[in-house]
C-alpha positions in Angstrom: -13.7 3.9 -21.5 -10.2 4.0 -19.9 -10.8 7.0 -17.7 -14.1 6.0 -16.5 -12.9 2.6 -15.3 -9.6 4.1 -13.7 -12.0 6.5 -11.9 -14.3 3.6 -10.5 -11.3 2.0 -9.4 -10.0 4.8 -7.5 -13.5 5.6 -5.9 -13.5 1.6 -4.9 -10.2 2.1 -3.2 -10.9 5.3 -1.3 -14.4 4.3 0.1 -13.1 1.3 2.0 -12.8 2.2 5.8 -11.9 0.3 9.1 -14.8 -2.4 9.6 -15.8 -5.0 12.3 -15.5 -8.7 11.6 -14.0 -10.4 8.6 -14.9 -9.2 5.0 -13.5 -10.0 1.8 -14.7 -8.6 -1.8 -13.1 -9.6 -5.0 -14.3 -8.2 -8.4 -12.9 -8.7 -11.8 -14.0 -7.2 -15.3 -12.8 -8.2 -18.7 -13.6 -6.6 -22.0 -12.6 -7.0 -25.7 -9.9 -9.7 -25.2 -8.7 -8.8 -21.8 -8.4 -10.8 -18.9 -8.7 -10.0 -15.0 -8.2 -11.8 -11.7 -8.9 -10.8 -8.3 -8.0 -12.6 -4.8 -9.1 -11.3 -1.6 -8.5 -12.9 2.1 -9.5 -11.6 5.4 -9.2 -12.9 8.8 -10.2 -11.5 12.4 -11.3 -8.0 12.4 -10.5 -7.2 8.9 -11.3 -6.1 5.5 -10.0 -7.1 2.1 -11.0 -5.6 -1.2 -9.5 -6.6 -4.7 -10.5 -5.0 -7.8 -9.2 -5.9 -11.5 -10.2 -4.8 -14.9 -8.4 -5.8 -18.2 -9.6 -4.4 -21.5 -8.2 -4.5 -25.3 -6.1 -7.5 -24.5 -4.6 -6.2 -21.2 -4.2 -8.5 -18.3 -4.8 -7.2 -14.9 -3.8 -9.3 -11.4 -5.2 -7.8 -8.0 -4.6 -9.4 -4.6 -5.4 -8.3 -1.2 -4.8 -10.0 2.2 -5.8 -8.6 5.5 -5.4 -10.3 8.8 -6.0 -9.3 12.7 -4.7 -11.1 15.4 -6.2 -9.4 18.7 -7.5 -5.8 19.2 -7.7 -3.4 16.4 -8.5 -3.5 12.8 -6.7 -4.1 9.4 -8.0 -2.9 5.9 -6.2 -3.9 2.4 -7.2 -2.4 -0.7 -5.8 -3.6 -4.2 -6.8 -2.3 -7.5 -5.4 -3.1 -11.0 -6.3 -1.8 -14.4 -4.8 -2.7 -17.7 -5.6 -1.4 -21.3 -3.4 -3.4 -23.8 -0.7 -4.0 -21.2 -0.1 -6.0 -17.6 -0.6 -4.7 -14.1 -0.2 -6.1 -11.0 -1.3 -5.0 -7.6 -0.6 -6.5 -4.2 -2.0 -5.1 -0.7 -1.2 -6.6 2.7 -2.5 -5.4 5.9 -1.0 -7.6 9.0 -2.0 -6.4 12.6 -0.7 -8.3 15.8 -2.1 -7.3 19.4 -1.4 -9.0 22.5 -2.0 -8.3 26.3 -4.3 -5.4 25.8 -2.5 -3.8 23.0 -4.2 -2.2 20.0 -3.1 -2.4 16.2 -4.4 -0.4 13.4 -3.4 -1.0 9.9 -4.3 -0.2 6.4 -2.9 -0.8 3.0 -3.7 0.7 -0.2 -2.1 -0.4 -3.8 -3.0 0.8 -7.2 -1.7 -0.2 -10.6 -3.0 1.2 -13.9 -1.2 1.0 -17.5 -2.0 1.8 -20.8 0.0 -0.6 -23.3 3.0 -1.2 -20.5 3.9 -2.8 -17.6 3.2 -1.9 -14.0 3.6 -3.4 -10.5 2.4 -1.9 -7.2 3.0 -3.6 -3.8 2.0 -2.2 -0.6 2.6 -3.9 2.7 1.5 -2.5 6.4 2.4 -4.2 9.7 1.6 -3.1 13.2 2.8 -4.9 16.6 1.2 -3.9 19.8 1.6 -5.4 23.3 1.1 -4.5 26.9 -1.8 -1.6 26.2 0.0 0.0 23.6 -1.2 1.4 20.3 0.5 0.7 17.1 -0.7 2.2 13.6 0.5 1.8 10.2 -0.7 3.4 6.8 1.0 2.2 3.4 0.1 3.6 0.0 1.6 2.4 -3.1 0.8 3.6 -6.7 2.1 2.5 -10.0 1.2 4.0 -13.4 2.7 3.9 -16.8 1.9 5.0 -20.4 3.6 2.5 -22.7 6.3 2.3 -20.2 7.4 0.3 -17.0 6.7 1.4 -13.5 7.3 -0.6 -10.4 6.3 0.9 -6.8 6.6 -0.9 -3.3 6.0 0.6 0.2 6.7 -1.2 3.3 5.7 0.1 6.5 6.0 -1.2 10.1 5.2 -0.2 13.7 6.3 -1.7 17.1 4.8 -0.5 20.5 5.1 -1.7 23.8 4.1 -1.1 27.7 1.7 1.6 27.0 3.7 3.2 24.4 2.5 4.9 21.0 4.1 4.2 17.5 2.9 5.5 14.4 4.1 5.1 10.8 2.9 6.4 7.3 4.6 5.6 4.0 3.8 6.1 0.3 5.6 5.5 -2.8 4.7 6.7 -6.5 6.3 5.5 -9.5 5.0 7.2 -13.0 6.5 6.1 -16.6 5.8 7.6 -19.9 7.7 5.5 -22.5 10.7 5.0 -19.9 11.3 3.0 -16.8 10.4 4.4 -13.3 10.9 2.8 -9.8 9.9 3.9 -6.5 10.6 2.0 -3.2 9.9 3.2 0.3 10.6 1.8 4.1 9.3 3.2 7.0 9.7 1.8 10.6 8.6 3.3 14.1 9.2 1.6 17.5 8.4 2.7 21.0 8.7 1.3 24.4 7.8 2.2 28.1 5.2 4.9 27.8 7.2 6.9 25.0 5.9 8.0 21.7 7.4 7.4 18.0 6.4 8.7 14.6 7.6 8.1 11.2 6.5 9.6 7.7 8.0 8.8 4.4 7.5 9.4 0.8 9.3 8.3 -2.4 8.3 9.6 -5.7 9.8 8.5 -9.2 8.9 9.9 -12.5 10.3 9.3 -16.1 9.6 10.4 -19.5 10.4 9.2 -22.8 13.6 7.4 -23.2 14.6 8.2 -19.5 15.1 6.2 -16.5 14.3 7.2 -12.9 14.5 5.6 -9.3 13.9 6.7 -6.0 14.6 5.1 -2.8 13.6 6.1 0.7 14.2 4.6 4.2 13.2 6.4 7.3 13.2 5.1 11.1 12.2 6.6 14.6 12.6 5.0 18.0 11.7 6.1 21.4 12.1 4.7 24.9 11.4 5.4 28.6 9.0 8.4 28.1 10.9 9.9 25.3 9.6 11.2 21.9 10.7 10.6 18.6 9.7 11.7 15.2 11.4 11.2 11.6 10.2 12.5 8.2 11.8 11.7 4.7 10.9 12.7 1.3 12.8 11.5 -1.9 11.7 12.9 -5.4 13.4 12.1 -8.7 12.1 13.3 -12.1 13.5 12.7 -15.5 12.2 14.2 -18.6 
């Protein structure tokens, strides 16, 4: 039962793509004393999907918020699954485009637990102005087996005056009878026909009676026809 519900949750998260118009979907499933809550909000050219499932006394909370102001598209997907534990998932995608700019944003958050506590937060923001392009992609995953796992990913892109900025970030926290925390921040900024790209990943894995923590921060900036690129990866495993 656990594996089937987890597989369905992952499938729902991956099948969501960029869309036209505002669309919000919230689905909650509770079984055998469990509780589930899902909230999805969307405005502008955006899509928000929130799925939650709580079984065997588990509690799952899923929230998805997607907003697009101007040209472009925003997608936020949030999935929470709890079997005898507590799972909280938040996904936020915000796109701002002015004066011919295009902003594309995607944010995915997944929180699953069996008898533990997990919290996952994915936050992606893109600002585009003056016929520029800004793209942000954020993924956060927190899973645990009778442990505590906290994951957070924040991705931001700024572009102005015909430039292009692209940011991609992901964080993963996995706990098995121990605490694990992963946090990542990725920022790219481009101005005056330049191009900037930033990529980052943070992975934290803990075993029984072990504690692990991974923090990642990467930033890329380019101005006046320049090109800038940065990549960062942080991995900590305690077994």
